[in-house]
C-alpha positions as CSV (number, residue, x, y, z in Angstrom):
1,M,-4.0,7.2,5.2
2,K,-2.7,3.7,4.7
3,K,-1.3,2.3,1.5
4,T,-1.2,5.5,-0.5
5,F,2.6,6.1,0.0
6,S,4.1,8.7,-2.4
7,V,7.7,7.6,-2.6
8,K,10.5,7.7,-5.2
9,S,12.0,5.4,-7.8
10,L,15.6,4.6,-7.2
11,L,16.6,5.2,-10.8
12,V,14.8,8.6,-10.9
13,S,16.3,9.7,-7.6
14,M,19.8,8.7,-8.8
15,A,19.4,10.7,-12.0
16,I,18.1,13.8,-10.1
17,A,20.9,13.6,-7.5
18,S,23.5,13.7,-10.2
19,S,22.1,16.9,-11.7
20,A,23.1,20.1,-9.9
21,A,20.5,22.0,-12.0
22,L,17.6,20.5,-10.1
23,S,16.7,21.4,-6.6
24,V,14.5,19.3,-4.3
25,A,11.6,20.9,-2.6
26,P,9.4,19.4,0.2
27,A,5.7,18.7,-0.5
28,T,3.5,21.8,-0.1
29,T,1.3,20.2,2.5
30,Q,0.3,22.3,5.5
31,A,1.6,20.8,8.7
32,G,-1.0,19.1,10.9
33,V,-2.6,15.9,12.2
34,S,-5.6,14.4,10.4
35,G,-7.7,11.3,10.8
36,N,-9.7,9.0,8.7
37,M,-12.3,6.3,9.2
38,G,-14.5,4.2,7.0
39,A,-15.6,0.8,5.8
40,V,-15.4,-1.5,2.8
41,S,-17.6,-4.3,1.6
42,T,-14.5,-6.5,1.0
43,Y,-10.9,-5.7,2.0
44,V,-8.5,-6.5,-0.8
45,F,-4.9,-5.3,-0.8
46,R,-2.7,-5.5,-3.9
47,G,-5.1,-8.1,-5.4
48,L,-5.0,-10.3,-2.2
49,Y,-8.2,-11.0,-0.2
50,Q,-7.9,-10.0,3.5
51,T,-11.4,-10.3,4.7
52,G,-15.1,-9.5,3.9
53,A,-16.7,-6.3,5.2
54,A,-14.3,-4.4,7.4
55,G,-14.1,-1.2,9.4
56,Q,-10.9,0.8,8.9
57,G,-9.3,4.0,10.2
58,G,-6.1,5.9,10.9
59,I,-4.2,8.9,12.1
60,D,-1.6,10.8,10.0
61,Y,0.9,13.6,10.8
62,E,2.5,15.7,8.0
63,S,5.1,18.4,8.4
64,D,5.8,21.5,6.3
65,S,9.2,20.0,5.4
66,G,7.5,17.0,3.7
67,F,8.0,14.4,6.4
68,Y,5.0,12.2,7.4
69,A,4.1,9.5,9.9
70,G,1.0,7.6,10.7
71,T,-0.8,4.5,11.7
72,W,-3.8,2.7,10.2
73,L,-6.0,-0.2,11.3
74,S,-8.4,-2.6,9.7
75,Q,-10.3,-5.7,10.6
76,V,-8.9,-8.9,8.9
77,G,-10.0,-12.5,9.0
78,T,-10.7,-15.6,7.0
79,G,-14.3,-16.2,8.1
80,N,-13.1,-18.6,10.8
81,A,-13.7,-17.1,14.2
82,S,-10.3,-18.3,15.5
83,Q,-8.6,-16.3,12.8
84,Q,-10.3,-12.9,13.1
85,G,-8.0,-10.1,14.1
86,L,-6.7,-6.6,13.4
87,E,-4.1,-5.4,11.0
88,Y,-2.2,-2.4,12.3
89,D,0.3,-0.5,10.2
90,L,3.0,1.9,11.1
91,Y,4.6,4.1,8.4
92,G,6.7,7.2,7.9
93,G,8.8,8.9,5.3
94,W,9.3,12.0,3.2
95,G,7.7,13.4,0.1
96,G,8.7,16.3,-2.1
97,S,9.4,17.3,-5.7
98,A,12.2,18.1,-8.1
99,G,12.0,19.3,-11.6
100,G,8.2,18.7,-11.7
101,V,8.6,15.1,-10.5
102,D,6.9,14.1,-7.2
103,L,9.4,12.2,-5.1
104,G,9.4,10.4,-1.7
105,I,10.8,7.6,0.3
106,G,9.3,5.8,3.2
107,Y,8.9,2.7,5.4
108,A,5.8,0.7,6.2
109,G,5.4,-2.1,8.7
110,Y,2.3,-4.4,8.6
111,F,1.4,-6.2,11.8
112,Y,-1.4,-8.5,12.8
113,T,-3.1,-9.8,15.9
114,N,-4.5,-13.2,16.8
115,G,-2.1,-15.1,14.5
116,F,-3.8,-13.9,11.2
117,D,-0.4,-13.3,9.6
118,R,3.2,-12.5,10.5
119,M,4.7,-9.0,10.1
120,Y,6.0,-7.4,6.9
121,N,8.7,-4.7,6.8
122,E,8.7,-2.7,3.6
123,L,10.6,0.1,1.8
124,N,8.3,2.3,-0.2
125,L,9.7,4.1,-3.3
126,S,8.0,6.0,-6.1
127,A,8.1,8.8,-8.6
128,G,5.1,10.7,-10.1
129,F,4.7,13.0,-13.0
130,G,1.6,14.3,-14.8
131,G,-0.8,12.4,-12.7
132,V,0.9,9.0,-13.2
133,T,2.9,7.4,-10.3
134,I,5.4,4.5,-10.6
135,A,6.1,2.7,-7.3
136,F,8.5,0.0,-6.1
137,N,8.1,-1.6,-2.7
138,P,10.6,-4.3,-1.6
139,G,10.1,-6.0,1.7
140,I,10.9,-8.8,4.1
141,Y,8.2,-11.2,5.4
142,D,8.8,-12.7,8.8
143,K,7.8,-16.3,7.9
144,K,9.7,-19.0,9.9
145,D,9.7,-22.7,9.5
146,A,10.2,-25.3,12.3
147,K,13.9,-24.8,12.3
148,G,13.5,-21.0,12.8
149,H,14.7,-20.0,9.3
150,A,13.4,-16.7,7.8
151,E,14.3,-16.3,4.2
152,T,11.3,-14.6,2.7
153,N,11.7,-11.6,0.5
154,Y,9.1,-10.0,-1.7
155,Y,8.5,-6.9,-3.8
156,N,5.6,-5.1,-5.3
157,A,5.7,-2.8,-8.4
158,N,2.8,-0.8,-9.7
159,I,1.8,2.1,-11.9
160,S,-1.2,4.2,-11.1
161,G,-3.0,7.3,-12.4
162,D,-6.2,9.1,-12.2
163,I,-8.4,11.3,-14.4
164,G,-11.0,13.2,-12.4
165,P,-12.9,10.8,-10.1
166,I,-11.6,7.7,-11.9
167,S,-8.3,6.0,-10.9
168,A,-6.5,2.9,-12.1
169,T,-3.7,0.7,-10.9
170,L,-1.7,-2.1,-12.5
171,G,0.5,-4.0,-10.1
172,Y,2.7,-7.0,-9.8
173,N,3.8,-9.0,-6.6
174,D,6.6,-11.5,-6.4
175,W,7.3,-13.6,-3.3
176,D,10.3,-15.7,-2.5
177,T,8.7,-17.8,0.2
178,S,11.7,-20.2,0.6
179,T,12.4,-21.4,4.1
180,G,15.6,-23.3,5.0
181,E,16.3,-25.8,2.2
182,T,12.8,-25.6,0.8
183,K,12.5,-23.3,-2.3
184,D,9.2,-21.8,-3.0
185,G,7.5,-18.7,-4.3
186,A,4.5,-17.1,-6.0
187,V,3.6,-14.2,-8.3
188,N,0.5,-12.2,-8.6
189,T,-0.7,-9.6,-11.2
190,Y,-3.6,-7.3,-10.3
191,V,-5.6,-4.4,-11.7
192,E,-7.8,-1.9,-9.9
193,L,-10.3,0.5,-11.4
194,S,-12.1,2.9,-9.1
195,Y,-14.7,5.6,-9.2
196,S,-15.0,7.9,-6.2
197,K,-17.5,10.7,-5.4
198,E,-18.0,13.1,-2.5
199,L,-21.3,12.1,-0.9
200,F,-21.4,15.1,1.4
201,K,-18.8,17.3,3.0
202,G,-16.0,15.2,4.4
203,V,-17.4,11.9,3.3
204,D,-16.5,10.1,0.1
205,G,-18.0,7.0,-1.5
206,S,-16.3,4.7,-3.9
207,I,-16.8,1.6,-6.1
208,T,-13.8,-0.4,-7.2
209,Y,-13.3,-3.4,-9.5
210,M,-10.3,-5.5,-8.6
211,G,-9.0,-8.4,-10.7
212,S,-6.2,-10.7,-9.7
213,Q,-4.3,-13.6,-11.2
214,A,-1.9,-15.5,-9.0
215,E,0.5,-18.3,-9.9
216,D,2.1,-20.6,-7.3
217,A,5.5,-22.4,-7.4
218,A,3.8,-25.4,-9.0
219,G,2.5,-23.3,-11.9
220,D,-1.2,-23.5,-10.8
221,S,-3.1,-20.3,-11.7
222,H,-5.8,-18.7,-9.6
223,V,-8.1,-15.9,-10.8
224,Q,-10.1,-13.7,-8.5
225,N,-12.5,-10.8,-9.2
226,Y,-14.0,-8.4,-6.6
227,L,-16.4,-5.5,-6.7
228,V,-15.8,-3.4,-3.6
229,F,-18.0,-0.6,-2.2
230,G,-16.4,1.8,0.3
231,V,-17.1,4.9,2.3
232,T,-14.4,7.1,4.0
233,S,-14.5,10.2,6.2
234,S,-11.4,12.4,6.6
235,F,-11.0,15.1,9.2
236,D,-8.5,17.5,10.7
237,I,-7.4,16.8,14.3
238,M,-5.0,19.7,14.8
């Protein structure tokens, strides 16, 4: 399912690679193809508003050796009929463990229809231990100016964990949105607190609080708070 990549920290992976005493094992997931579909009252990603109520769904493949690939779709839009569209994501990578640390590395591409946004290409890295995961996701945003320049880099860093049905994420986004000779950028800090519960077999419900504080290049600060209700169904295809 989209945006739950389990991938490794560069520092951790370098430390593990330098130690011959540790062996890397693939994730113990049974190979197969699965699907998911659901809906949310508001679609917010990494503290950033994407649209109001949205239908979502995807298909994932996971191998015995830890490799995975998938695609995920969601409605997006600003409320203006001319800017309604679809987000479709393509992703793949590998997940495993070494010395009790969950590791992985992957790629994600975010694409949009109807001119809602341009594409993002992102490397997903993280390490997890004891129910806590640290992730680092650097990427390139295909934003061009009138002269055709594309100089937009960004990264996301976050730490997340869960205790039973409660999960929490603290994240930070940094964008260098410079184009040509124009220097620009923005930062964003966000927090997510979520409670999920199985409503009936194969169907989960969730309620999530999301708070976000963004600051643009001019130093102006913007605070947003969201309460999101969601329902998701997961199922095996083969």
